[in-house]
VEXTORZA-681651 format. One line per field, with one value per residue (C-alpha): residue number from 1; residue in three letters; chain; x, y, z. Coordinates in steps of 0.25 Angstrom, whole numbers. Layout:
BEGIN
k: c(NUM_...) $
r: c(ala_...) $
c: c(A_...) $
px: c(X_...) $
py: c(Y_...) $
pz: c(Z_...) $
//
This chain:
BEGIN
k: c(1_2_3_4_5_6_7_8_9_10_11_12_13_14_15_16_17_18_19_20_21_22_23_24_25_26_27_28_29_30_31_32_33_34_35_36_37_38_39_40_41_42_43_44_45_46_47_48_49_50_51_52_53_54_55_56_57_58_59_60_61_62_63_64_65_66_67_68_69_70_71_72_73_74_75_76_77_78_79_80_81_82_83_84_85_86_87_88_89_90_91_92_93_94_95_96_97_98_99_100_101_102_103_104_105_106_107_108_109_110_111_112_113_114_115_116_117_118_119_120_121_122_123_124_125_126_127_128_129_130_131_132_133_134_135_136_137_138_139_140_141_142_143_144_145_146_147_148_149_150_151_152_153_154_155_156_157_158_159_160_161_162_163_164_165_166_167_168_169_170_171_172_173_174_175_176_177_178_179_180_181_182_183_184_185_186_187_188_189_190_191_192_193_194_195_196_197_198_199_200_201_202_203_204_205_206_207_208_209_210_211_212_213_214_215_216_217_218_219_220_221_222_223_224_225_226_227_228_229_230_231_232_233_234_235_236_237_238_239_240_241_242_243_244_245_246_247_248_249_250_251_252_253_254_255_256_257_258_259_260_261_262_263_264_265_266_267) $
r: c(unk_unk_unk_unk_unk_unk_unk_unk_unk_unk_unk_unk_unk_unk_unk_unk_unk_unk_unk_unk_unk_unk_unk_unk_unk_unk_unk_unk_unk_unk_unk_unk_unk_unk_unk_unk_unk_unk_unk_unk_unk_unk_unk_unk_unk_unk_unk_unk_unk_unk_unk_unk_unk_unk_unk_unk_unk_unk_unk_unk_unk_unk_unk_unk_unk_unk_unk_unk_unk_unk_unk_unk_unk_unk_unk_unk_unk_unk_unk_unk_unk_unk_unk_unk_unk_unk_unk_unk_unk_unk_unk_unk_unk_unk_unk_unk_unk_unk_unk_unk_unk_unk_unk_unk_unk_unk_unk_unk_unk_unk_unk_unk_unk_unk_unk_unk_unk_unk_unk_unk_unk_unk_unk_unk_unk_unk_unk_unk_unk_unk_unk_unk_unk_unk_unk_unk_unk_unk_unk_unk_unk_unk_unk_unk_unk_unk_unk_unk_unk_unk_unk_unk_unk_unk_unk_unk_unk_unk_unk_unk_unk_unk_unk_unk_unk_unk_unk_unk_unk_unk_unk_unk_unk_unk_unk_unk_unk_unk_unk_unk_unk_unk_unk_unk_unk_unk_unk_unk_unk_unk_unk_unk_unk_unk_unk_unk_unk_unk_unk_unk_unk_unk_unk_unk_unk_unk_unk_unk_unk_unk_unk_unk_unk_unk_unk_unk_unk_unk_unk_unk_unk_unk_unk_unk_unk_unk_unk_unk_unk_unk_unk_unk_unk_unk_unk_unk_unk_unk_unk_unk_unk_unk_unk_unk_unk_unk_unk_unk_unk_unk_unk_unk_unk_unk_unk_unk_unk_unk_unk_unk_unk_unk_unk_unk_unk_unk_unk) $
c: c(A_A_A_A_A_A_A_A_A_A_A_A_A_A_A_A_A_A_A_A_A_A_A_A_A_A_A_A_A_A_A_A_A_A_A_A_A_A_A_A_A_A_A_A_A_A_A_A_A_A_A_A_A_A_A_A_A_A_A_A_A_A_A_A_A_A_A_A_A_A_A_A_A_A_A_A_A_A_A_A_A_A_A_A_A_A_A_A_A_A_A_A_A_A_A_A_A_A_A_A_A_A_A_A_A_A_A_A_A_A_A_A_A_A_A_A_A_A_A_A_A_A_A_A_A_A_A_A_A_A_A_A_A_A_A_A_A_A_A_A_A_A_A_A_A_A_A_A_A_A_A_A_A_A_A_A_A_A_A_A_A_A_A_A_A_A_A_A_A_A_A_A_A_A_A_A_A_A_A_A_A_A_A_A_A_A_A_A_A_A_A_A_A_A_A_A_A_A_A_A_A_A_A_A_A_A_A_A_A_A_A_A_A_A_A_A_A_A_A_A_A_A_A_A_A_A_A_A_A_A_A_A_A_A_A_A_A_A_A_A_A_A_A_A_A_A_A_A_A_A_A_A_A_A_A_A_A_A_A_A_A_A_A_A_A_A_A) $
px: c(0_5_1_0_9_2_-1_11_20_15_19_33_34_30_39_51_47_47_60_68_65_78_92_94_82_88_101_94_87_100_107_95_93_108_116_129_128_122_108_110_99_97_94_92_99_94_91_76_74_61_58_65_77_90_101_116_122_136_136_128_113_100_85_73_79_92_86_77_89_97_86_83_98_98_87_94_107_116_123_115_121_114_115_112_105_101_86_76_77_92_89_79_89_100_92_97_111_109_115_104_96_84_79_67_62_49_42_33_29_42_50_42_46_61_61_53_46_42_33_31_36_34_23_27_19_26_24_33_40_42_54_55_46_37_23_19_9_3_4_-3_6_18_14_17_26_40_39_51_49_61_61_71_74_67_59_45_42_48_39_27_30_32_18_12_17_12_18_30_43_49_64_71_84_93_93_85_96_97_82_83_93_86_73_80_85_72_77_66_51_48_53_44_47_39_32_40_53_48_44_58_63_54_60_74_70_63_52_49_34_29_16_5_0_5_8_11_15_28_29_43_46_57_62_72_78_69_69_73_61_67_72_59_52_63_61_46_46_57_49_35_41_48_35_28_39_44_57_52_46_60_67_58_60_75_76_68_54_47_36_34_22_26_17_17_5_2_-12) $
py: c(0_14_26_40_51_59_73_78_68_72_86_82_75_87_96_87_87_102_103_94_102_110_106_114_107_93_97_102_88_81_89_86_71_67_77_68_67_53_48_40_29_23_8_-3_-16_-30_-43_-41_-34_-28_-13_-7_-15_-16_-26_-26_-32_-34_-21_-12_-13_-18_-15_-6_6_4_4_16_24_21_26_38_42_40_50_60_58_54_42_33_28_18_20_6_4_-8_-4_8_13_16_23_32_35_39_50_60_56_60_47_45_52_43_30_20_15_11_23_25_37_37_38_49_58_56_54_60_48_48_38_23_13_0_-5_-18_-26_-28_-41_-51_-64_-74_-83_-97_-106_-95_-99_-84_-83_-69_-56_-60_-71_-63_-51_-59_-55_-62_-61_-54_-47_-41_-29_-20_-9_5_1_4_-11_-12_0_-7_-20_-13_-6_-19_-29_-27_-39_-44_-37_-30_-28_-20_-25_-17_-26_-36_-46_-46_-49_-59_-67_-66_-71_-83_-87_-85_-74_-65_-70_-61_-50_-38_-34_-32_-45_-46_-46_-56_-65_-65_-68_-80_-86_-85_-90_-103_-104_-89_-84_-70_-66_-63_-51_-37_-27_-14_-9_-3_8_11_24_33_43_54_62_73_87_83_87_86_72_68_73_66_53_54_56_45_35_39_37_24_18_22_20_6_10_4_-8_-11_-9_-19_-29_-27_-31_-44_-37_-41_-47_-35_-25_-11_-5_10_12_5_0) $
pz: c(0_-4_4_-3_3_14_11_20_13_-1_3_7_-7_-15_-7_-10_-25_-25_-17_-25_-38_-35_-34_-21_-15_-19_-12_0_1_0_10_20_17_14_22_21_6_8_11_24_25_38_38_48_46_48_40_42_29_26_22_33_37_28_28_26_13_8_1_11_14_8_11_8_15_8_-6_-2_3_-9_-18_-10_-10_-25_-27_-18_-26_-14_-9_1_14_24_39_45_59_66_67_64_78_76_63_71_82_72_66_77_72_58_52_42_32_28_33_31_44_52_58_70_78_87_74_68_79_75_60_48_40_25_19_24_15_23_33_41_50_64_71_79_76_88_91_87_94_100_103_101_89_91_98_110_113_110_120_133_145_143_128_122_108_101_91_85_94_93_81_77_78_92_97_91_98_111_109_105_115_129_137_128_129_117_116_106_99_90_78_70_70_85_87_75_83_96_90_83_97_104_113_109_108_96_87_82_68_54_49_36_44_54_43_38_52_53_41_47_62_62_72_73_70_65_72_63_70_67_79_71_57_55_44_38_31_26_37_38_50_55_50_36_28_14_18_22_9_1_8_7_-8_-10_-2_-8_-22_-18_-14_-27_-37_-33_-26_-13_-19_-26_-12_-6_-18_-17_-3_-2_0_-13_-6_3_0_1_12_14_24_37_39) $
//
């Protein structure tokens, strides 16, 4: 499902189109969005895959955000540089350090107070996977005292799991890899993440089970540091066009997501 730009976003796009008609305005945009002469794209690294996570390769990085960042830099006419983090929370924390210029990450009300977000390009259903041999089959059975649920630290999914579970304990860890190892050894009872990523885990860890229910929808969008209006307008224009002209679909397909539908609006 594709959502039309809101009136406010449409105004931003029109403003950027007018602004970029002059070389001086284009230079001003580059000065704001790429102050180091490169477009520094913040990415989070794990083998989870999906529309948000990126992976390390022999030659650098791969992932949907990697492809989108490269295309955005090409439109600007500047080199791209990827700034790797362990999770989305670290990307948000780094905004005050000025180490990145653009990112693509899940948003929630807490993050909207720290970053400026453009259009949504991914909607994911969050649920839990339970450890090998677990008898838990639904949320009610999971939400019991003594149950330990893992989540990637300081993420929208972790905050959602904490709000959802009233009795089970949600514990944050810095990386996907750490939780994957704990789940396989049965040292945590469950892992909260998007359904697509958990389905991939279930194929790698025999005996695990992904629960059928959904406790929240996580939306992923382009984001820039605050008080960068030209950067936000450019990011909004780029992603809106990427959704409509097939650039986003190509990024999905190039990263093993040919079966994933593009969802740009939460239910």
